[in-house]
N, C-alpha and C positions, 0 to 999 in steps of 0.2 A: 754668487759669493759663497754661499754655504758649501757648495759642493768642492770647491777648491780648498776649503779648510777640512774637509772630511777625510777620514782615512783613505778612501778611495780617489785622492786629488789625482794621483799619477794616471788611472783610468779615465777620468774626465779630460784630462790633459790630453792623452792620446785620441780621445772621441773628438775633440776640439780639431786637432791636426787632420785627422781623417776627413773630417767635414769641410775644412779650408782646402785640403788637397782635392777633394771631389767638385768642389764649387769651381776652382780653378782649371781642372782638368777638363770639366764639361763646357767652359767658357761661358758661364752663367754671366759674367760681368765683364766690364773692361776698364780700365783705369784711365781716367781724363782729368783735365784740371778743371777744379772748382770754379764756376762762374763767381765772380765776386759779390754778386747782388743776391746768391741763393745759398741760404743755410743748408748745411748736411744734415741728414737724420742720422744719429746713431743706430749702432747696432749692438746686439748683445745675444750671447748663447742661452740657448734653453737646454735643460738636461732631462733624460728620462732614463730608465732602466728598463731595458726590454727583458721581457722573461718568455721561456719556453712553455708549453701547453702545460707541463707537470710542475710549473712555478720555479724552476731552476732559473738561474741568472744566464741569459743568452748574451747580453751586450749592452755596455754603456752607450747612449746615444745622446750626441750633442747636435744642435740644430742652429745655426746661424740666421736670427731673425732682425729685421728693421724695426726701429722703435717708431712705428706708426703714430702712437698715441701723443708723441710730441710735434706732429706735423699741424701747422695752423690752416684754417680754413682756406686762405687764398692759395696756398701751396697745394693743396689736396685736390684742386680743379684740373692739374696738369697730369696727375698720377693716379687718378680714380679709376679702379678697374671692377665694373659691376660682373656679380655672380649670380648665379640662381641655384637654387636647392634641385636636387635630381627628382623630388617627387613633384615639383613644379613643372619642370620640364616633361615629365611622363603624363603628368594631367593635360597640357596644351597638345601634346601628341594624341592622346587619346580622344580628346574633343575634335581634334581635327578630322581623325580617322571616323568617328560617328557621322560627322557633318560632311563627309566626302570632300574636305578642304585639302588644298596644297601648301605645304610649309617651305618656307625658303629661309636658308641660313645666310647671315652676312657676317 
């Protein structure tokens, strides 16, 4: 909200339009009818100013994100996506190499 009230509101609006066009062009989602018994999660934009190495302004970046904090526990079981830290994966690979084990990915 503050970004849209700032003097750079035009730049933020352009960044939003670029993000939406990119998402649409990449086919990230498809429009479907909402099931009557499942509530929708709202989305919002997050904003960040990108800078060059010398500190000068590079671009205004807007990112469309889902409001996952509003998801209830019974809804989250169908959309859970486990992730791992890269250091954990490297540790597992290192241990497997030391023990001459074979790793399988599924």
